[in-house]
Every structure is written in C-alpha cells, then in structure tokens.
BALOBA-1460 file (C-alpha; in Angstrom, 3 decimals):
// residues 268
<rec num="1" residu="x" x="90.850" y="4.126" z="45.427"/>
<rec num="2" residu="x" x="92.641" y="2.757" z="42.635"/>
<rec num="3" residu="x" x="93.431" y="5.129" z="39.673"/>
<rec num="4" residu="x" x="93.951" y="3.830" z="36.025"/>
<rec num="5" residu="x" x="98.369" y="3.999" z="36.519"/>
<rec num="6" residu="x" x="98.213" y="1.442" z="39.117"/>
<rec num="7" residu="x" x="95.451" y="-1.030" z="38.238"/>
<rec num="8" residu="x" x="95.813" y="-4.162" z="37.442"/>
<rec num="9" residu="x" x="96.464" y="-5.049" z="33.620"/>
<rec num="10" residu="x" x="93.805" y="-7.452" z="33.347"/>
<rec num="11" residu="x" x="91.557" y="-3.869" z="34.436"/>
<rec num="12" residu="x" x="92.629" y="-1.157" z="32.325"/>
<rec num="13" residu="x" x="91.196" y="-2.500" z="29.213"/>
<rec num="14" residu="x" x="87.730" y="-2.361" z="31.365"/>
<rec num="15" residu="x" x="88.062" y="0.870" z="32.039"/>
<rec num="16" residu="x" x="89.152" y="2.044" z="28.973"/>
<rec num="17" residu="x" x="86.137" y="0.446" z="27.365"/>
<rec num="18" residu="x" x="84.256" y="2.083" z="30.459"/>
<rec num="19" residu="x" x="85.892" y="4.998" z="28.918"/>
<rec num="20" residu="x" x="84.579" y="5.098" z="25.654"/>
<rec num="21" residu="x" x="81.082" y="3.952" z="26.529"/>
<rec num="22" residu="x" x="80.838" y="7.215" z="28.369"/>
<rec num="23" residu="x" x="82.307" y="8.885" z="25.432"/>
<rec num="24" residu="x" x="79.771" y="7.527" z="23.307"/>
<rec num="25" residu="x" x="76.878" y="8.550" z="25.835"/>
<rec num="26" residu="x" x="78.749" y="12.153" z="25.494"/>
<rec num="27" residu="x" x="78.442" y="12.111" z="21.300"/>
<rec num="28" residu="x" x="74.803" y="10.853" z="21.488"/>
<rec num="29" residu="x" x="73.896" y="13.467" z="23.842"/>
<rec num="30" residu="x" x="75.428" y="16.616" z="21.403"/>
<rec num="31" residu="x" x="73.841" y="14.485" z="18.559"/>
<rec num="32" residu="x" x="70.608" y="12.876" z="19.461"/>
<rec num="33" residu="x" x="69.825" y="16.517" z="21.797"/>
<rec num="34" residu="x" x="66.908" y="16.605" z="23.731"/>
<rec num="35" residu="x" x="64.666" y="18.890" z="20.975"/>
<rec num="36" residu="x" x="65.379" y="16.582" z="18.574"/>
<rec num="37" residu="x" x="64.371" y="13.655" z="20.544"/>
<rec num="38" residu="x" x="61.292" y="14.734" z="21.985"/>
<rec num="39" residu="x" x="60.377" y="17.443" z="18.872"/>
<rec num="40" residu="x" x="60.913" y="14.115" z="16.320"/>
<rec num="41" residu="x" x="61.746" y="11.029" z="17.061"/>
<rec num="42" residu="x" x="59.410" y="10.256" z="19.259"/>
<rec num="43" residu="x" x="56.687" y="11.395" z="17.734"/>
<rec num="44" residu="x" x="57.383" y="9.872" z="14.798"/>
<rec num="45" residu="x" x="57.561" y="6.452" z="16.328"/>
<rec num="46" residu="x" x="53.805" y="7.383" z="17.459"/>
<rec num="47" residu="x" x="53.296" y="8.547" z="14.000"/>
<rec num="48" residu="x" x="54.521" y="4.946" z="12.424"/>
<rec num="49" residu="x" x="52.992" y="2.868" z="14.100"/>
<rec num="50" residu="x" x="49.356" y="3.654" z="13.958"/>
<rec num="51" residu="x" x="49.964" y="4.423" z="10.651"/>
<rec num="52" residu="x" x="51.402" y="0.891" z="10.602"/>
<rec num="53" residu="x" x="48.645" y="-0.383" z="12.688"/>
<rec num="54" residu="x" x="45.729" y="1.180" z="11.121"/>
<rec num="55" residu="x" x="46.681" y="0.063" z="7.456"/>
<rec num="56" residu="x" x="46.933" y="-3.556" z="8.819"/>
<rec num="57" residu="x" x="43.492" y="-3.622" z="10.328"/>
<rec num="58" residu="x" x="41.791" y="-1.708" z="7.055"/>
<rec num="59" residu="x" x="43.256" y="-3.668" z="4.058"/>
<rec num="60" residu="x" x="43.609" y="-7.375" z="6.459"/>
<rec num="61" residu="x" x="40.677" y="-6.687" z="9.065"/>
<rec num="62" residu="x" x="40.617" y="-6.229" z="12.439"/>
<rec num="63" residu="x" x="42.064" y="-9.284" z="13.322"/>
<rec num="64" residu="x" x="45.624" y="-8.386" z="12.119"/>
<rec num="65" residu="x" x="46.372" y="-5.518" z="14.095"/>
<rec num="66" residu="x" x="47.178" y="-7.204" z="16.997"/>
<rec num="67" residu="x" x="50.517" y="-8.822" z="14.428"/>
<rec num="68" residu="x" x="50.915" y="-5.895" z="12.791"/>
<rec num="69" residu="x" x="50.939" y="-3.637" z="16.121"/>
<rec num="70" residu="x" x="53.616" y="-5.686" z="17.424"/>
<rec num="71" residu="x" x="55.584" y="-5.686" z="13.998"/>
<rec num="72" residu="x" x="54.886" y="-1.951" z="13.439"/>
<rec num="73" residu="x" x="57.065" y="-1.380" z="17.226"/>
<rec num="74" residu="x" x="60.305" y="-3.600" z="15.135"/>
<rec num="75" residu="x" x="59.622" y="-0.633" z="12.391"/>
<rec num="76" residu="x" x="60.283" y="2.321" z="14.597"/>
<rec num="77" residu="x" x="63.103" y="1.200" z="16.490"/>
<rec num="78" residu="x" x="64.647" y="-0.216" z="13.525"/>
<rec num="79" residu="x" x="64.392" y="4.316" z="12.347"/>
<rec num="80" residu="x" x="65.853" y="4.945" z="15.636"/>
<rec num="81" residu="x" x="68.857" y="2.220" z="16.052"/>
<rec num="82" residu="x" x="70.138" y="1.264" z="12.657"/>
<rec num="83" residu="x" x="69.700" y="4.750" z="11.005"/>
<rec num="84" residu="x" x="70.657" y="6.150" z="14.193"/>
<rec num="85" residu="x" x="74.228" y="4.669" z="15.338"/>
<rec num="86" residu="x" x="75.376" y="5.172" z="11.836"/>
<rec num="87" residu="x" x="76.731" y="8.919" z="13.634"/>
<rec num="88" residu="x" x="79.429" y="6.061" z="15.020"/>
<rec num="89" residu="x" x="82.042" y="5.608" z="12.267"/>
<rec num="90" residu="x" x="80.533" y="8.973" z="10.514"/>
<rec num="91" residu="x" x="81.800" y="11.413" z="13.165"/>
<rec num="92" residu="x" x="84.848" y="9.720" z="13.447"/>
<rec num="93" residu="x" x="85.256" y="10.582" z="8.941"/>
<rec num="94" residu="x" x="83.607" y="14.564" z="9.490"/>
<rec num="95" residu="x" x="86.186" y="15.255" z="11.960"/>
<rec num="96" residu="x" x="89.497" y="12.980" z="11.368"/>
<rec num="97" residu="x" x="89.362" y="11.774" z="14.429"/>
<rec num="98" residu="x" x="89.629" y="7.952" z="13.260"/>
<rec num="99" residu="x" x="93.355" y="8.256" z="13.697"/>
<rec num="100" residu="x" x="93.414" y="8.383" z="17.290"/>
<rec num="101" residu="x" x="90.423" y="5.805" z="17.488"/>
<rec num="102" residu="x" x="92.800" y="3.056" z="15.911"/>
<rec num="103" residu="x" x="96.283" y="4.608" z="17.721"/>
<rec num="104" residu="x" x="94.821" y="4.067" z="20.880"/>
<rec num="105" residu="x" x="95.529" y="1.688" z="23.528"/>
<rec num="106" residu="x" x="91.713" y="0.642" z="23.423"/>
<rec num="107" residu="x" x="91.272" y="-1.905" z="20.177"/>
<rec num="108" residu="x" x="89.408" y="0.720" z="17.375"/>
<rec num="109" residu="x" x="86.763" y="-2.300" z="17.024"/>
<rec num="110" residu="x" x="86.063" y="-2.519" z="20.819"/>
<rec num="111" residu="x" x="86.055" y="1.756" z="21.249"/>
<rec num="112" residu="x" x="83.820" y="1.485" z="18.462"/>
<rec num="113" residu="x" x="81.010" y="-0.854" z="19.354"/>
<rec num="114" residu="x" x="81.570" y="0.631" z="22.882"/>
<rec num="115" residu="x" x="80.904" y="3.701" z="21.712"/>
<rec num="116" residu="x" x="77.469" y="2.288" z="19.976"/>
<rec num="117" residu="x" x="75.878" y="0.991" z="23.176"/>
<rec num="118" residu="x" x="73.843" y="3.981" z="23.989"/>
<rec num="119" residu="x" x="71.901" y="4.070" z="20.405"/>
<rec num="120" residu="x" x="70.489" y="0.351" z="21.670"/>
<rec num="121" residu="x" x="69.531" y="1.656" z="25.559"/>
<rec num="122" residu="x" x="67.748" y="4.561" z="24.387"/>
<rec num="123" residu="x" x="66.138" y="3.074" z="20.909"/>
<rec num="124" residu="x" x="64.458" y="0.547" z="23.206"/>
<rec num="125" residu="x" x="64.021" y="2.990" z="26.065"/>
<rec num="126" residu="x" x="61.938" y="5.067" z="23.114"/>
<rec num="127" residu="x" x="60.067" y="1.882" z="22.388"/>
<rec num="128" residu="x" x="58.395" y="1.988" z="25.307"/>
<rec num="129" residu="x" x="57.072" y="5.503" z="25.603"/>
<rec num="130" residu="x" x="55.961" y="5.201" z="22.174"/>
<rec num="131" residu="x" x="54.011" y="1.912" z="22.079"/>
<rec num="132" residu="x" x="52.796" y="3.409" z="25.601"/>
<rec num="133" residu="x" x="51.465" y="6.387" z="23.500"/>
<rec num="134" residu="x" x="50.351" y="4.717" z="20.813"/>
<rec num="135" residu="x" x="48.347" y="1.102" z="22.392"/>
<rec num="136" residu="x" x="45.834" y="3.655" z="24.004"/>
<rec num="137" residu="x" x="44.932" y="5.579" z="21.208"/>
<rec num="138" residu="x" x="45.063" y="2.663" z="18.988"/>
<rec num="139" residu="x" x="42.293" y="0.755" z="21.932"/>
<rec num="140" residu="x" x="44.549" y="-1.837" z="22.220"/>
<rec num="141" residu="x" x="45.944" y="-1.437" z="25.432"/>
<rec num="142" residu="x" x="44.957" y="-5.292" z="26.859"/>
<rec num="143" residu="x" x="47.190" y="-5.946" z="23.934"/>
<rec num="144" residu="x" x="50.376" y="-4.087" z="24.340"/>
<rec num="145" residu="x" x="50.119" y="-5.146" z="28.286"/>
<rec num="146" residu="x" x="50.065" y="-8.366" z="26.950"/>
<rec num="147" residu="x" x="53.966" y="-7.503" z="25.231"/>
<rec num="148" residu="x" x="54.993" y="-5.912" z="27.674"/>
<rec num="149" residu="x" x="56.636" y="-9.097" z="30.046"/>
<rec num="150" residu="x" x="58.317" y="-9.810" z="26.216"/>
<rec num="151" residu="x" x="59.733" y="-6.341" z="26.206"/>
<rec num="152" residu="x" x="63.402" y="-7.158" z="26.533"/>
<rec num="153" residu="x" x="63.283" y="-9.085" z="23.699"/>
<rec num="154" residu="x" x="62.800" y="-6.269" z="22.072"/>
<rec num="155" residu="x" x="65.644" y="-5.170" z="23.965"/>
<rec num="156" residu="x" x="67.495" y="-7.542" z="22.131"/>
<rec num="157" residu="x" x="66.312" y="-7.211" z="18.894"/>
<rec num="158" residu="x" x="67.261" y="-2.948" z="19.699"/>
<rec num="159" residu="x" x="70.787" y="-4.372" z="20.409"/>
<rec num="160" residu="x" x="70.853" y="-6.689" z="17.117"/>
<rec num="161" residu="x" x="69.778" y="-3.954" z="14.960"/>
<rec num="162" residu="x" x="72.085" y="-1.538" z="16.186"/>
<rec num="163" residu="x" x="74.632" y="-3.690" z="14.623"/>
<rec num="164" residu="x" x="73.548" y="-4.048" z="12.150"/>
<rec num="165" residu="x" x="73.409" y="-0.512" z="11.309"/>
<rec num="166" residu="x" x="76.695" y="-0.205" z="12.580"/>
<rec num="167" residu="x" x="78.431" y="-3.243" z="9.843"/>
<rec num="168" residu="x" x="76.838" y="-1.301" z="7.472"/>
<rec num="169" residu="x" x="78.244" y="1.803" z="7.822"/>
<rec num="170" residu="x" x="81.692" y="0.757" z="8.837"/>
<rec num="171" residu="x" x="81.868" y="-1.522" z="5.702"/>
<rec num="172" residu="x" x="80.900" y="1.712" z="3.679"/>
<rec num="173" residu="x" x="81.885" y="4.896" z="5.574"/>
<rec num="174" residu="x" x="85.300" y="4.512" z="2.607"/>
<rec num="175" residu="x" x="82.473" y="4.565" z="-0.327"/>
<rec num="176" residu="x" x="80.649" y="7.614" z="0.647"/>
<rec num="177" residu="x" x="77.785" y="5.521" z="1.047"/>
<rec num="178" residu="x" x="77.666" y="5.307" z="4.890"/>
<rec num="179" residu="x" x="74.087" y="7.076" z="5.065"/>
<rec num="180" residu="x" x="72.725" y="5.605" z="1.852"/>
<rec num="181" residu="x" x="73.559" y="1.737" z="2.854"/>
<rec num="182" residu="x" x="72.037" y="1.813" z="6.441"/>
<rec num="183" residu="x" x="68.762" y="2.937" z="5.358"/>
<rec num="184" residu="x" x="68.635" y="0.985" z="2.848"/>
<rec num="185" residu="x" x="69.235" y="-1.678" z="5.533"/>
<rec num="186" residu="x" x="65.771" y="-0.110" z="7.601"/>
<rec num="187" residu="x" x="63.994" y="-0.565" z="4.082"/>
<rec num="188" residu="x" x="65.281" y="-4.585" z="4.159"/>
<rec num="189" residu="x" x="64.165" y="-4.509" z="8.111"/>
<rec num="190" residu="x" x="60.436" y="-3.260" z="7.083"/>
<rec num="191" residu="x" x="60.225" y="-5.516" z="4.208"/>
<rec num="192" residu="x" x="61.742" y="-8.901" z="5.247"/>
<rec num="193" residu="x" x="61.277" y="-9.041" z="8.954"/>
<rec num="194" residu="x" x="57.726" y="-9.909" z="8.454"/>
<rec num="195" residu="x" x="56.638" y="-6.846" z="10.355"/>
<rec num="196" residu="x" x="53.841" y="-6.194" z="8.437"/>
<rec num="197" residu="x" x="52.973" y="-9.173" z="6.063"/>
<rec num="198" residu="x" x="53.189" y="-12.057" z="7.486"/>
<rec num="199" residu="x" x="56.410" y="-14.392" z="6.134"/>
<rec num="200" residu="x" x="55.485" y="-16.898" z="3.175"/>
<rec num="201" residu="x" x="54.127" y="-14.915" z="0.945"/>
<rec num="202" residu="x" x="57.418" y="-14.136" z="-1.243"/>
<rec num="203" residu="x" x="60.492" y="-16.671" z="-1.520"/>
<rec num="204" residu="x" x="63.274" y="-13.999" z="-1.719"/>
<rec num="205" residu="x" x="61.801" y="-11.859" z="1.264"/>
<rec num="206" residu="x" x="61.235" y="-14.295" z="3.275"/>
<rec num="207" residu="x" x="65.073" y="-15.676" z="2.364"/>
<rec num="208" residu="x" x="66.492" y="-12.487" z="2.797"/>
<rec num="209" residu="x" x="64.735" y="-12.019" z="6.356"/>
<rec num="210" residu="x" x="65.919" y="-14.805" z="7.813"/>
<rec num="211" residu="x" x="69.535" y="-13.326" z="8.277"/>
<rec num="212" residu="x" x="68.612" y="-10.310" z="9.468"/>
<rec num="213" residu="x" x="68.066" y="-8.853" z="12.970"/>
<rec num="214" residu="x" x="64.173" y="-8.275" z="13.918"/>
<rec num="215" residu="x" x="62.702" y="-11.229" z="11.860"/>
<rec num="216" residu="x" x="63.537" y="-13.751" z="14.678"/>
<rec num="217" residu="x" x="63.256" y="-11.542" z="17.073"/>
<rec num="218" residu="x" x="59.307" y="-10.645" z="16.318"/>
<rec num="219" residu="x" x="58.527" y="-14.485" z="15.834"/>
<rec num="220" residu="x" x="59.762" y="-15.222" z="19.490"/>
<rec num="221" residu="x" x="57.308" y="-12.364" z="20.457"/>
<rec num="222" residu="x" x="54.597" y="-13.582" z="18.718"/>
<rec num="223" residu="x" x="55.327" y="-17.164" z="19.394"/>
<rec num="224" residu="x" x="55.291" y="-16.596" z="23.165"/>
<rec num="225" residu="x" x="51.928" y="-14.183" z="23.222"/>
<rec num="226" residu="x" x="50.353" y="-16.846" z="21.491"/>
<rec num="227" residu="x" x="51.412" y="-20.181" z="24.076"/>
<rec num="228" residu="x" x="54.021" y="-21.925" z="21.349"/>
<rec num="229" residu="x" x="57.490" y="-22.037" z="22.289"/>
<rec num="230" residu="x" x="59.779" y="-19.817" z="21.183"/>
<rec num="231" residu="x" x="63.666" y="-20.195" z="22.373"/>
<rec num="232" residu="x" x="64.419" y="-21.915" z="18.916"/>
<rec num="233" residu="x" x="63.179" y="-18.124" z="17.580"/>
<rec num="234" residu="x" x="65.418" y="-16.012" z="20.157"/>
<rec num="235" residu="x" x="68.207" y="-18.293" z="19.538"/>
<rec num="236" residu="x" x="67.835" y="-17.032" z="15.429"/>
<rec num="237" residu="x" x="67.895" y="-13.722" z="16.983"/>
<rec num="238" residu="x" x="70.635" y="-13.697" z="19.180"/>
<rec num="239" residu="x" x="72.595" y="-15.030" z="16.108"/>
<rec num="240" residu="x" x="72.295" y="-12.596" z="13.777"/>
<rec num="241" residu="x" x="73.416" y="-10.243" z="16.012"/>
<rec num="242" residu="x" x="75.915" y="-11.934" z="16.570"/>
<rec num="243" residu="x" x="77.153" y="-12.302" z="13.050"/>
<rec num="244" residu="x" x="76.894" y="-8.600" z="12.395"/>
<rec num="245" residu="x" x="78.029" y="-8.446" z="15.244"/>
<rec num="246" residu="x" x="81.600" y="-10.187" z="13.898"/>
<rec num="247" residu="x" x="80.827" y="-8.189" z="10.367"/>
<rec num="248" residu="x" x="81.236" y="-4.973" z="12.187"/>
<rec num="249" residu="x" x="84.313" y="-5.762" z="14.259"/>
<rec num="250" residu="x" x="86.207" y="-7.273" z="10.371"/>
<rec num="251" residu="x" x="84.879" y="-4.165" z="8.620"/>
<rec num="252" residu="x" x="86.760" y="-1.578" z="11.859"/>
<rec num="253" residu="x" x="89.351" y="-3.954" z="11.700"/>
<rec num="254" residu="x" x="89.657" y="-3.861" z="7.755"/>
<rec num="255" residu="x" x="89.973" y="-0.032" z="7.936"/>
<rec num="256" residu="x" x="92.484" y="0.403" z="10.800"/>
<rec num="257" residu="x" x="94.567" y="-1.855" z="9.050"/>
<rec num="258" residu="x" x="94.024" y="0.097" z="5.170"/>
<rec num="259" residu="x" x="95.118" y="3.479" z="7.440"/>
<rec num="260" residu="x" x="98.113" y="1.961" z="8.850"/>
<rec num="261" residu="x" x="99.774" y="0.730" z="5.700"/>
<rec num="262" residu="x" x="98.125" y="4.430" z="3.705"/>
<rec num="263" residu="x" x="99.824" y="6.221" z="6.156"/>
<rec num="264" residu="x" x="96.346" y="8.563" z="6.103"/>
<rec num="265" residu="x" x="92.377" y="8.239" z="7.346"/>
<rec num="266" residu="x" x="90.599" y="9.379" z="4.463"/>
<rec num="267" residu="x" x="88.521" y="6.255" z="4.270"/>
<rec num="268" residu="x" x="89.000" y="6.095" z="1.104"/>
C-alpha cells in the first residue's frame, strides 16, 4: 500500500486535501454535537418550515402554500449552512491555529474549503429529514414527493449557501464581525431569495437576489416542478456559488499574505 511519503507528487495534494476534509469532519462533530443537532438544529428547521408555510397560507391563501414550502426549505438550509460554516475560520482565530494552516504544505485556501465540506453535506441531510417531518404535519406529503426528485438541486444550494457563509466569515474575521456578517447574509437570503415573497415586488430586493445563492436554485426547482425550462436557472445558481467560492479563496489568500508580512496571525 502506498504511503503518503512514497506517493507521487500529484497524489500528495489529493491526500492532504482528503486529510483536511477528514479534519473538517472531526471539527464538525466537535462543534455540532449530536445533542445539538437533534435537540436544537433539527427541530428549529422543522418549526421554520411549519411557520413560514402556514403564514403564507393564511396571508396569501392556500394556493401559496406550495410556493412557500419549497422556499422555506431554503430558509432552514441557510440558517444551518451560512451560519454553521463560520466555525471554520473562527476556530482558527480562537485557538490561534491559522499559522499552522498557512505554513502547511497544502494551500490555506484548499485547507479551509476542504474543512468546510461537512457543512453542505450535513446541512442537506438535515434538510431532507426536516422536510420529511414537516410535510405530513402540513398535509403536504404529495407535494414533498413531487419535490423529492429535485432534492439534488437543494444539495447544490446547500453548497452555494455554505461558500456564501465562508466568504462572509473570512472577509470579516479580522474586523471582529465574523459572526455578525453571516447573520446579515442569512437575513438577506431570507429577504431576497424569493423564498416566501415572489420576485418583482421591490426592485433592490430583486437586484440583490440576483447575485446571492438560492434565488436561482429555487427558480430552477419551481420551474422543474411546473414543467418549465430550468437549466438556465440552475446554471445561474452554480455561477453564484462559483463567484462566492472565488471571493472566499481570495479572502483567505489575502489573510495569509497579510499574516506572513506582519509576522502574526491576530486577524487584524
């Protein structure tokens, strides 16, 4: 069996990235304990889905409940992923471990992104369970089954929302706003994604929604379930995720260069 020391140069970065992802999973398990996931995160998401779907039915009529149910899944996902992934840079700040990250053999950008991978995966798995619990309570099992073939689009949104949170946290971790900024991003997603209120009502809300994750992914899901073309919206969702991935990568690179230049990792 080939060991890391005798592996080819091309295989070494892949091995190190896999080790970084494994470390990310261990970090995730330490931060998101089973008790926390089952006792707080899971029921909170179910209650969000129940609340927003019921509220939409009361205010806009029963015909709007399906629209709101599909959108409320994204709202639950944004709270889990955008806020959760903040732990990756914040733990380095709290425990002064960024020096080891930036001086390691693997790029700090690759290391941070690899450590963030558990968040979209676990966020999506939690969402599936939350939707499965909420749908029968709302009497919407049939609609949930219609959404099920498009669960992979929600998986894409789990990824794009995670990189949004990572970008927000890494850009503000040196300004002591690394917790506030992702919360603001969560509320922007709630407001601008068209999750509950259809687009076309407020111009600036629509403009912001065009560049944030989830807006186009939701459009793709709704178009697909209605039998309309959806590939264009899916491409725009992937483009939004790519953009924020690049933003996160640049932010991590700038922080690493600054730390190397100043000789400290105080994130200031």
